[in-house]
N, CA, C and O atoms as a GROMACS GRO file, in nm:
protein
  432
    1MET      N    1   3.276  -2.178  -1.904
    1MET     CA    2   3.287  -2.035  -1.910
    1MET      C    3   3.161  -1.974  -1.972
    1MET      O    4   3.113  -1.869  -1.928
    2LYS      N    5   3.107  -2.042  -2.075
    2LYS     CA    6   2.987  -1.990  -2.141
    2LYS      C    7   2.866  -1.985  -2.044
    2LYS      O    8   2.781  -1.895  -2.054
    3ARG      N    9   2.858  -2.082  -1.950
    3ARG     CA   10   2.746  -2.083  -1.855
    3ARG      C   11   2.771  -1.980  -1.744
    3ARG      O   12   2.677  -1.926  -1.686
    4PHE      N   13   2.895  -1.954  -1.716
    4PHE     CA   14   2.927  -1.867  -1.603
    4PHE      C   15   2.886  -1.724  -1.629
    4PHE      O   16   2.834  -1.659  -1.538
    5ILE      N   17   2.907  -1.671  -1.747
    5ILE     CA   18   2.877  -1.531  -1.777
    5ILE      C   19   2.727  -1.504  -1.771
    5ILE      O   20   2.688  -1.404  -1.711
    6PRO      N   21   2.641  -1.586  -1.830
    6PRO     CA   22   2.496  -1.558  -1.814
    6PRO      C   23   2.450  -1.567  -1.670
    6PRO      O   24   2.361  -1.494  -1.628
    7ALA      N   25   2.512  -1.656  -1.594
    7ALA     CA   26   2.475  -1.670  -1.451
    7ALA      C   27   2.510  -1.542  -1.373
    7ALA      O   28   2.433  -1.496  -1.289
    8VAL      N   29   2.628  -1.487  -1.403
    8VAL     CA   30   2.674  -1.364  -1.338
    8VAL      C   31   2.581  -1.248  -1.376
    8VAL      O   32   2.547  -1.165  -1.292
    9ILE      N   33   2.543  -1.243  -1.502
    9ILE     CA   34   2.452  -1.133  -1.548
    9ILE      C   35   2.319  -1.147  -1.483
    9ILE      O   36   2.262  -1.048  -1.438
   10ALA      N   37   2.264  -1.271  -1.475
   10ALA     CA   38   2.133  -1.293  -1.414
   10ALA      C   39   2.137  -1.255  -1.266
   10ALA      O   40   2.046  -1.192  -1.214
   11PHE      N   41   2.247  -1.295  -1.201
   11PHE     CA   42   2.260  -1.264  -1.059
   11PHE      C   43   2.266  -1.111  -1.038
   11PHE      O   44   2.204  -1.059  -0.945
   12GLY      N   45   2.338  -1.042  -1.122
   12GLY     CA   46   2.345  -0.896  -1.113
   12GLY      C   47   2.212  -0.830  -1.134
   12GLY      O   48   2.177  -0.735  -1.064
   13LEU      N   49   2.135  -0.879  -1.231
   13LEU     CA   50   2.006  -0.824  -1.256
   13LEU      C   51   1.909  -0.848  -1.140
   13LEU      O   52   1.835  -0.758  -1.100
   14LEU      N   53   1.911  -0.968  -1.087
   14LEU     CA   54   1.822  -0.999  -0.974
   14LEU      C   55   1.862  -0.922  -0.850
   14LEU      O   56   1.776  -0.877  -0.775
   15SER      N   57   1.994  -0.907  -0.829
   15SER     CA   58   2.038  -0.832  -0.715
   15SER      C   59   1.995  -0.687  -0.722
   15SER      O   60   1.957  -0.629  -0.620
   16SER      N   61   2.000  -0.629  -0.837
   16SER     CA   62   1.961  -0.490  -0.851
   16SER      C   63   1.813  -0.472  -0.840
   16SER      O   64   1.767  -0.362  -0.811
   17LEU      N   65   1.736  -0.575  -0.862
   17LEU     CA   66   1.588  -0.568  -0.848
   17LEU      C   67   1.547  -0.600  -0.704
   17LEU      O   68   1.436  -0.564  -0.666
   18ALA      N   69   1.627  -0.662  -0.627
   18ALA     CA   70   1.590  -0.706  -0.493
   18ALA      C   71   1.533  -0.596  -0.405
   18ALA      O   72   1.429  -0.620  -0.344
   19PRO      N   73   1.593  -0.478  -0.392
   19PRO     CA   74   1.534  -0.377  -0.306
   19PRO      C   75   1.392  -0.333  -0.355
   19PRO      O   76   1.304  -0.307  -0.273
   20ASN      N   77   1.372  -0.325  -0.483
   20ASN     CA   78   1.242  -0.287  -0.537
   20ASN      C   79   1.141  -0.394  -0.506
   20ASN      O   80   1.026  -0.364  -0.473
   21GLN      N   81   1.181  -0.520  -0.516
   21GLN     CA   82   1.087  -0.631  -0.489
   21GLN      C   83   1.046  -0.630  -0.342
   21GLN      O   84   0.929  -0.652  -0.310
   22ALA      N   85   1.140  -0.605  -0.251
   22ALA     CA   86   1.108  -0.606  -0.109
   22ALA      C   87   1.012  -0.492  -0.077
   22ALA      O   88   0.918  -0.512   0.000
   23GLN      N   89   1.031  -0.377  -0.134
   23GLN     CA   90   0.941  -0.265  -0.110
   23GLN      C   91   0.804  -0.295  -0.165
   23GLN      O   92   0.704  -0.263  -0.100
   24ALA      N   93   0.796  -0.355  -0.283
   24ALA     CA   94   0.668  -0.389  -0.343
   24ALA      C   95   0.594  -0.491  -0.255
   24ALA      O   96   0.471  -0.484  -0.242
   25TRP      N   97   0.668  -0.584  -0.195
   25TRP     CA   98   0.607  -0.688  -0.117
   25TRP      C   99   0.535  -0.628   0.002
   25TRP      O  100   0.424  -0.670   0.035
   26THR      N  101   0.595  -0.530   0.065
   26THR     CA  102   0.531  -0.476   0.186
   26THR      C  103   0.406  -0.398   0.154
   26THR      O  104   0.324  -0.375   0.244
   27MET      N  105   0.388  -0.358   0.030
   27MET     CA  106   0.273  -0.277  -0.002
   27MET      C  107   0.157  -0.356  -0.060
   27MET      O  108   0.047  -0.302  -0.074
   28ILE      N  109   0.180  -0.482  -0.094
   28ILE     CA  110   0.069  -0.560  -0.151
   28ILE      C  111  -0.038  -0.578  -0.041
   28ILE      O  112  -0.016  -0.646   0.059
   29GLY      N  113  -0.148  -0.517  -0.063
   29GLY     CA  114  -0.256  -0.518   0.034
   29GLY      C  115  -0.248  -0.406   0.137
   29GLY      O  116  -0.350  -0.363   0.190
   30GLY      N  117  -0.128  -0.361   0.166
   30GLY     CA  118  -0.115  -0.255   0.264
   30GLY      C  119  -0.120  -0.115   0.205
   30GLY      O  120  -0.110  -0.016   0.278
   31ASP      N  121  -0.138  -0.106   0.073
   31ASP     CA  122  -0.139   0.025   0.008
   31ASP      C  123  -0.276   0.088   0.002
   31ASP      O  124  -0.290   0.195  -0.058
   32TYR      N  125  -0.378   0.027   0.061
   32TYR     CA  126  -0.508   0.091   0.070
   32TYR      C  127  -0.501   0.210   0.168
   32TYR      O  128  -0.438   0.200   0.274
   33SER      N  129  -0.563   0.317   0.134
   33SER     CA  130  -0.563   0.433   0.222
   33SER      C  131  -0.642   0.401   0.347
   33SER      O  132  -0.734   0.319   0.346
   34CYS      N  133  -0.604   0.468   0.454
   34CYS     CA  134  -0.678   0.451   0.579
   34CYS      C  135  -0.825   0.500   0.564
   34CYS      O  136  -0.917   0.449   0.628
   35GLY      N  137  -0.841   0.600   0.479
   35GLY     CA  138  -0.980   0.646   0.450
   35GLY      C  139  -1.062   0.532   0.391
   35GLY      O  140  -1.178   0.513   0.429
   36SER      N  141  -1.006   0.456   0.300
   36SER     CA  142  -1.076   0.343   0.242
   36SER      C  143  -1.102   0.233   0.346
   36SER      O  144  -1.208   0.169   0.345
   37VAL      N  145  -1.007   0.213   0.434
   37VAL     CA  146  -1.022   0.108   0.538
   37VAL      C  147  -1.139   0.147   0.630
   37VAL      O  148  -1.224   0.064   0.662
   38ILE      N  149  -1.141   0.272   0.672
   38ILE     CA  150  -1.250   0.317   0.761
   38ILE      C  151  -1.383   0.314   0.689
   38ILE      O  152  -1.485   0.274   0.746
   39GLU      N  153  -1.385   0.357   0.562
   39GLU     CA  154  -1.509   0.358   0.486
   39GLU      C  155  -1.564   0.221   0.469
   39GLU      O  156  -1.686   0.204   0.464
   40ARG      N  157  -1.480   0.121   0.461
   40ARG     CA  158  -1.523  -0.019   0.435
   40ARG      C  159  -1.519  -0.103   0.561
   40ARG      O  160  -1.522  -0.226   0.550
   41LYS      N  161  -1.512  -0.044   0.680
   41LYS     CA  162  -1.495  -0.127   0.797
   41LYS      C  163  -1.615  -0.219   0.827
   41LYS      O  164  -1.600  -0.314   0.904
   42ASN      N  165  -1.730  -0.194   0.768
   42ASN     CA  166  -1.843  -0.286   0.784
   42ASN      C  167  -1.870  -0.369   0.661
   42ASN      O  168  -1.971  -0.439   0.654
   43ASP      N  169  -1.779  -0.360   0.564
   43ASP     CA  170  -1.791  -0.433   0.441
   43ASP      C  171  -1.715  -0.566   0.452
   43ASP      O  172  -1.640  -0.587   0.548
   44ILE      N  173  -1.736  -0.654   0.357
   44ILE     CA  174  -1.666  -0.785   0.358
   44ILE      C  175  -1.515  -0.765   0.345
   44ILE      O  176  -1.439  -0.845   0.398
   45SER      N  177  -1.470  -0.660   0.276
   45SER     CA  178  -1.324  -0.635   0.260
   45SER      C  179  -1.256  -0.606   0.395
   45SER      O  180  -1.133  -0.616   0.407
   46HIS      N  181  -1.336  -0.570   0.495
   46HIS     CA  182  -1.284  -0.545   0.630
   46HIS      C  183  -1.202  -0.669   0.674
   46HIS      O  184  -1.095  -0.652   0.732
   47LYS      N  185  -1.249  -0.789   0.648
   47LYS     CA  186  -1.180  -0.911   0.688
   47LYS      C  187  -1.044  -0.922   0.618
   47LYS      O  188  -0.945  -0.965   0.678
   48GLU      N  189  -1.041  -0.880   0.492
   48GLU     CA  190  -0.916  -0.883   0.417
   48GLU      C  191  -0.817  -0.786   0.472
   48GLU      O  192  -0.699  -0.818   0.482
   49PHE      N  193  -0.861  -0.669   0.508
   49PHE     CA  194  -0.772  -0.565   0.569
   49PHE      C  195  -0.714  -0.621   0.700
   49PHE      O  196  -0.594  -0.618   0.725
   50LYS      N  197  -0.806  -0.671   0.780
   50LYS     CA  198  -0.762  -0.726   0.910
   50LYS      C  199  -0.664  -0.845   0.892
   50LYS      O  200  -0.562  -0.853   0.961
   51ALA      N  201  -0.695  -0.932   0.802
   51ALA     CA  202  -0.605  -1.047   0.775
   51ALA      C  203  -0.464  -0.998   0.728
   51ALA      O  204  -0.361  -1.051   0.768
   52TRP      N  205  -0.467  -0.894   0.642
   52TRP     CA  206  -0.337  -0.840   0.596
   52TRP      C  207  -0.261  -0.782   0.710
   52TRP      O  208  -0.142  -0.810   0.723
   53ALA      N  209  -0.324  -0.700   0.795
   53ALA     CA  210  -0.258  -0.637   0.908
   53ALA      C  211  -0.198  -0.741   1.004
   53ALA      O  212  -0.083  -0.726   1.047
   54PHE      N  213  -0.271  -0.842   1.038
   54PHE     CA  214  -0.218  -0.942   1.133
   54PHE      C  215  -0.116  -1.032   1.065
   54PHE      O  216  -0.024  -1.081   1.131
   55GLY      N  217  -0.131  -1.056   0.936
   55GLY     CA  218  -0.023  -1.128   0.864
   55GLY      C  219   0.105  -1.052   0.860
   55GLY      O  220   0.213  -1.108   0.875
   56PHE      N  221   0.093  -0.919   0.841
   56PHE     CA  222   0.212  -0.836   0.838
   56PHE      C  223   0.281  -0.836   0.974
   56PHE      O  224   0.403  -0.852   0.984
   57MET      N  225   0.201  -0.816   1.078
   57MET     CA  226   0.258  -0.814   1.214
   57MET      C  227   0.322  -0.948   1.249
   57MET      O  228   0.430  -0.952   1.309
   58SER      N  229   0.256  -1.057   1.212
   58SER     CA  230   0.314  -1.192   1.236
   58SER      C  231   0.443  -1.209   1.164
   58SER      O  232   0.538  -1.263   1.221
   59ALA      N  233   0.451  -1.165   1.038
   59ALA     CA  234   0.576  -1.178   0.961
   59ALA      C  235   0.688  -1.094   1.023
   59ALA      O  236   0.801  -1.140   1.029
   60VAL      N  237   0.658  -0.973   1.067
   60VAL     CA  238   0.759  -0.890   1.128
   60VAL      C  239   0.810  -0.954   1.256
   60VAL      O  240   0.930  -0.958   1.282
   61ASN      N  241   0.715  -1.004   1.336
   61ASN     CA  242   0.754  -1.072   1.460
   61ASN      C  243   0.841  -1.195   1.432
   61ASN      O  244   0.937  -1.221   1.504
   62ASP      N  245   0.808  -1.269   1.327
   62ASP     CA  246   0.882  -1.387   1.291
   62ASP      C  247   1.024  -1.347   1.246
   62ASP      O  248   1.124  -1.403   1.292
   63LEU      N  249   1.030  -1.249   1.156
   63LEU     CA  250   1.164  -1.204   1.104
   63LEU      C  251   1.249  -1.146   1.211
   63LEU      O  252   1.372  -1.157   1.203
   64THR      N  253   1.191  -1.082   1.314
   64THR     CA  254   1.267  -1.017   1.419
   64THR      C  255   1.278  -1.112   1.541
   64THR      O  256   1.336  -1.076   1.644
   65GLN      N  257   1.224  -1.230   1.529
   65GLN     CA  258   1.223  -1.330   1.638
   65GLN      C  259   1.169  -1.268   1.766
   65GLN      O  260   1.231  -1.280   1.872
   66THR      N  261   1.052  -1.202   1.756
   66THR     CA  262   0.989  -1.130   1.865
   66THR      C  263   0.869  -1.210   1.915
   66THR      O  264   0.792  -1.263   1.835
   67THR      N  265   0.852  -1.219   2.047
   67THR     CA  266   0.737  -1.276   2.104
   67THR      C  267   0.680  -1.170   2.198
   67THR      O  268   0.750  -1.118   2.286
   68TRP      N  269   0.550  -1.138   2.179
   68TRP     CA  270   0.488  -1.036   2.260
   68TRP      C  271   0.440  -1.098   2.394
   68TRP      O  272   0.379  -1.206   2.396
   69ASN      N  273   0.468  -1.029   2.503
   69ASN     CA  274   0.422  -1.077   2.633
   69ASN      C  275   0.308  -0.996   2.684
   69ASN      O  276   0.220  -1.047   2.754
   70ASN      N  277   0.307  -0.867   2.651
   70ASN     CA  278   0.204  -0.778   2.709
   70ASN      C  279   0.116  -0.713   2.602
   70ASN      O  280   0.073  -0.598   2.617
   71ALA      N  281   0.090  -0.786   2.499
   71ALA     CA  282   0.007  -0.730   2.390
   71ALA      C  283  -0.141  -0.745   2.420
   71ALA      O  284  -0.182  -0.837   2.490
   72SER      N  285  -0.218  -0.657   2.370
   72SER     CA  286  -0.367  -0.666   2.380
   72SER      C  287  -0.412  -0.788   2.301
   72SER      O  288  -0.332  -0.854   2.234
   73ASP      N  289  -0.543  -0.815   2.312
   73ASP     CA  290  -0.595  -0.924   2.229
   73ASP      C  291  -0.615  -0.874   2.083
   73ASP      O  292  -0.593  -0.756   2.054
   74GLU      N  293  -0.655  -0.963   1.994
   74GLU     CA  294  -0.668  -0.932   1.855
   74GLU      C  295  -0.765  -0.814   1.829
   74GLU      O  296  -0.736  -0.726   1.747
   75GLN      N  297  -0.876  -0.812   1.896
   75GLN     CA  298  -0.970  -0.702   1.877
   75GLN      C  299  -0.917  -0.570   1.922
   75GLN      O  300  -0.943  -0.468   1.858
   76GLY      N  301  -0.844  -0.568   2.029
   76GLY     CA  302  -0.785  -0.444   2.079
   76GLY      C  303  -0.680  -0.393   1.980
   76GLY      O  304  -0.673  -0.273   1.954
   77ILE      N  305  -0.601  -0.481   1.925
   77ILE     CA  306  -0.497  -0.441   1.825
   77ILE      C  307  -0.566  -0.384   1.702
   77ILE      O  308  -0.526  -0.280   1.649
   78TRP      N  309  -0.671  -0.453   1.656
   78TRP     CA  310  -0.740  -0.408   1.532
   78TRP      C  311  -0.805  -0.272   1.560
   78TRP      O  312  -0.802  -0.186   1.472
   79GLN      N  313  -0.862  -0.249   1.676
   79GLN     CA  314  -0.923  -0.121   1.709
   79GLN      C  315  -0.816  -0.010   1.712
   79GLN      O  316  -0.843   0.105   1.675
   80ALA      N  317  -0.695  -0.046   1.756
   80ALA     CA  318  -0.586   0.056   1.756
   80ALA      C  319  -0.548   0.090   1.612
   80ALA      O  320  -0.517   0.206   1.583
   81ILE      N  321  -0.548  -0.006   1.524
   81ILE     CA  322  -0.519   0.022   1.381
   81ILE      C  323  -0.628   0.110   1.321
   81ILE      O  324  -0.600   0.207   1.250
   82LEU      N  325  -0.757   0.075   1.352
   82LEU     CA  326  -0.865   0.160   1.298
   82LEU      C  327  -0.858   0.300   1.353
   82LEU      O  328  -0.883   0.396   1.280
   83LEU      N  329  -0.824   0.316   1.483
   83LEU     CA  330  -0.812   0.450   1.543
   83LEU      C  331  -0.699   0.525   1.473
   83LEU      O  332  -0.715   0.644   1.444
   84GLU      N  333  -0.588   0.462   1.448
   84GLU     CA  334  -0.479   0.526   1.373
   84GLU      C  335  -0.527   0.573   1.234
   84GLU      O  336  -0.491   0.680   1.186
   85CYS      N  337  -0.606   0.489   1.171
   85CYS     CA  338  -0.660   0.526   1.040
   85CYS      C  339  -0.756   0.641   1.050
   85CYS      O  340  -0.757   0.729   0.964
   86GLN      N  341  -0.839   0.642   1.155
   86GLN     CA  342  -0.934   0.754   1.175
   86GLN      C  343  -0.860   0.887   1.194
   86GLN      O  344  -0.902   0.991   1.146
   87LYS      N  345  -0.749   0.879   1.266
   87LYS     CA  346  -0.670   1.003   1.292
   87LYS      C  347  -0.595   1.048   1.170
   87LYS      O  348  -0.568   1.167   1.154
   88ASN      N  349  -0.559   0.955   1.082
   88ASN     CA  350  -0.478   0.984   0.964
   88ASN      C  351  -0.533   0.919   0.839
   88ASN      O  352  -0.473   0.824   0.789
   89PRO      N  353  -0.645   0.967   0.786
   89PRO     CA  354  -0.708   0.898   0.667
   89PRO      C  355  -0.624   0.897   0.542
   89PRO      O  356  -0.649   0.817   0.452
   90LEU      N  357  -0.525   0.986   0.535
   90LEU     CA  358  -0.439   0.984   0.417
   90LEU      C  359  -0.324   0.883   0.428
   90LEU      O  360  -0.255   0.855   0.330
   91GLU      N  361  -0.304   0.830   0.547
   91GLU     CA  362  -0.204   0.724   0.573
   91GLU      C  363  -0.254   0.597   0.500
   91GLU      O  364  -0.372   0.588   0.465
   92ASN      N  365  -0.166   0.501   0.477
   92ASN     CA  366  -0.216   0.376   0.422
   92ASN      C  367  -0.213   0.266   0.532
   92ASN      O  368  -0.157   0.286   0.640
   93LEU      N  369  -0.274   0.156   0.502
   93LEU     CA  370  -0.289   0.048   0.601
   93LEU      C  371  -0.151   0.001   0.652
   93LEU      O  372  -0.136  -0.030   0.770
   94TYR      N  373  -0.054  -0.004   0.563
   94TYR     CA  374   0.078  -0.041   0.599
   94TYR      C  375   0.135   0.049   0.705
   94TYR      O  376   0.189   0.000   0.804
   95GLY      N  377   0.126   0.182   0.688
   95GLY     CA  378   0.176   0.277   0.782
   95GLY      C  379   0.108   0.267   0.914
   95GLY      O  380   0.174   0.268   1.018
   96ALA      N  381  -0.026   0.258   0.912
   96ALA     CA  382  -0.103   0.249   1.038
   96ALA      C  383  -0.065   0.119   1.116
   96ALA      O  384  -0.047   0.123   1.238
   97THR      N  385  -0.053   0.007   1.045
   97THR     CA  386  -0.019  -0.118   1.107
   97THR      C  387   0.121  -0.114   1.164
   97THR      O  388   0.145  -0.162   1.275
   98ALA      N  389   0.213  -0.055   1.091
   98ALA     CA  390   0.351  -0.043   1.141
   98ALA      C  391   0.358   0.044   1.264
   98ALA      O  392   0.436   0.014   1.355
   99LYS      N  393   0.279   0.152   1.272
   99LYS     CA  394   0.280   0.238   1.390
   99LYS      C  395   0.226   0.164   1.510
   99LYS      O  396   0.281   0.175   1.620
  100VAL      N  397   0.116   0.088   1.491
  100VAL     CA  398   0.061   0.013   1.605
  100VAL      C  399   0.159  -0.096   1.647
  100VAL      O  400   0.175  -0.120   1.766
  101TRP      N  401   0.224  -0.161   1.554
  101TRP     CA  402   0.327  -0.263   1.587
  101TRP      C  403   0.438  -0.196   1.674
  101TRP      O  404   0.479  -0.251   1.776
  102ALA      N  405   0.484  -0.078   1.632
  102ALA     CA  406   0.591  -0.012   1.704
  102ALA      C  407   0.544   0.029   1.846
  102ALA      O  408   0.622   0.024   1.941
  103GLU      N  409   0.419   0.069   1.857
  103GLU     CA  410   0.366   0.102   1.988
  103GLU      C  411   0.359  -0.019   2.080
  103GLU      O  412   0.388  -0.007   2.199
  104ILE      N  413   0.321  -0.133   2.027
  104ILE     CA  414   0.318  -0.254   2.106
  104ILE      C  415   0.459  -0.292   2.150
  104ILE      O  416   0.480  -0.337   2.263
  105MET      N  417   0.555  -0.273   2.060
  105MET     CA  418   0.695  -0.307   2.094
  105MET      C  419   0.748  -0.218   2.208
  105MET      O  420   0.830  -0.262   2.288
  106LYS      N  421   0.700  -0.097   2.215
  106LYS     CA  422   0.743  -0.005   2.325
  106LYS      C  423   0.696  -0.058   2.458
  106LYS      O  424   0.759  -0.033   2.561
  107ARG      N  425   0.587  -0.132   2.458
  107ARG     CA  426   0.528  -0.179   2.582
  107ARG      C  427   0.582  -0.316   2.628
  107ARG      O  428   0.544  -0.366   2.734
  108GLN      N  429   0.668  -0.372   2.548
  108GLN     CA  430   0.721  -0.504   2.581
  108GLN      C  431   0.834  -0.492   2.680
  108GLN      O  432   0.892  -0.592   2.721
   0.00000   0.00000   0.00000
């Protein structure tokens, strides 16, 4: 019984933190503003932004068990993300990537 109560308390605390943890996870790396992404598109950090975006898309596809049949190539997708960022510099990389992912899904 002594072990059961702390386990229940720990489970309750972790359960209450779970939604906040999931939200924080999606923003790690994706919280850069589109203005920053565009400003640094010729910088070394460009590769980090691109890697984050494609990692995010791959994870969403994996979680939703989605396989793209009619998607553009990597460069075309990245250019679509950059274009979304140019149109909305106050948006963040997460939002721009999610919009491009949704647009690709419409074409499937």
